C-alpha positions in Angstrom: -2.2 43.0 20.1 -4.5 44.1 23.2 -3.5 46.6 25.5 -4.8 46.4 28.8 -5.1 50.2 31.0 -4.7 49.5 35.0 -5.8 53.1 36.1 -5.6 51.9 39.9 -1.4 50.9 38.7 -1.2 53.8 36.1 -0.1 51.3 33.5 -0.8 50.0 30.1 0.3 46.4 29.6 0.7 44.3 26.6 0.9 40.6 27.4 1.6 37.6 24.8 2.7 34.5 25.8 6.4 35.5 25.0 7.1 38.1 27.1 4.9 41.7 28.2 5.5 45.3 27.6 4.4 48.1 29.8 3.8 51.7 30.1 3.8 53.3 33.5 2.4 56.9 34.1 2.2 59.3 36.6 -0.5 62.0 37.3 1.3 65.0 39.0 -1.0 67.3 39.2 -4.7 68.0 37.9 -5.1 68.0 34.0 -1.6 66.2 33.7 -0.2 62.5 32.9 3.5 61.9 32.7 4.8 59.4 30.9 7.5 57.8 32.9 8.8 54.4 32.2 8.7 52.0 29.3 9.7 48.3 29.2 9.0 45.7 26.9 10.4 41.8 26.8 13.6 41.3 25.0 11.2 38.5 23.1 9.1 41.3 22.0 11.1 44.0 21.2 11.3 45.0 17.4 8.0 44.3 17.1 6.1 47.6 17.7 5.2 46.9 21.0 6.5 49.8 22.4 4.9 52.1 19.6 1.6 50.5 20.1 1.9 51.3 24.2 2.7 54.6 23.4 -0.1 55.2 20.9 -2.7 53.9 23.6 -1.3 56.0 26.3 -1.5 59.0 24.2 -5.0 57.7 22.9 -6.1 57.8 26.8 -4.7 61.1 27.4 -6.6 62.9 24.5 -9.9 60.9 25.3 -9.3 62.2 29.1 -8.5 66.2 27.9 -4.8 65.7 29.6 -1.7 67.2 28.7 1.0 64.3 28.7 4.5 65.0 29.7 7.0 62.3 28.6 9.8 61.9 31.1 10.4 58.6 29.9 13.2 58.9 26.9 11.2 56.3 24.4 8.1 58.1 25.0 9.7 61.6 24.7 11.3 60.3 21.3 8.0 59.0 20.2 6.3 62.3 20.6 8.8 64.0 18.4 8.6 61.3 15.7 4.8 61.9 16.0 4.4 65.0 17.0 2.1 66.5 14.1 -0.4 63.7 15.3 -0.3 64.3 19.3 0.7 68.0 19.1 -3.0 68.8 20.9 -2.1 66.3 23.5 1.9 67.2 24.5 2.3 69.8 27.2 4.6 72.7 26.0 
């Protein structure tokens, strides 16, 4: 599923005819990105959309040399499950 990044609105979105998913972030200080909210329409749940959004967000953090915080419960759980893959990006 294609993921769009709207840097002005601080969010990543995945849109299909069936619905939308989004990952919202804040930039609380220089060098830090905080993923604060993930939402996926019920019609898209269970299809890996939230995981794709998480991967896109963390790839962006890596590309921009940002340390990622995970205030969002889903993102915190995703980061824990995939810690080895994203250890270089995750804030301590």
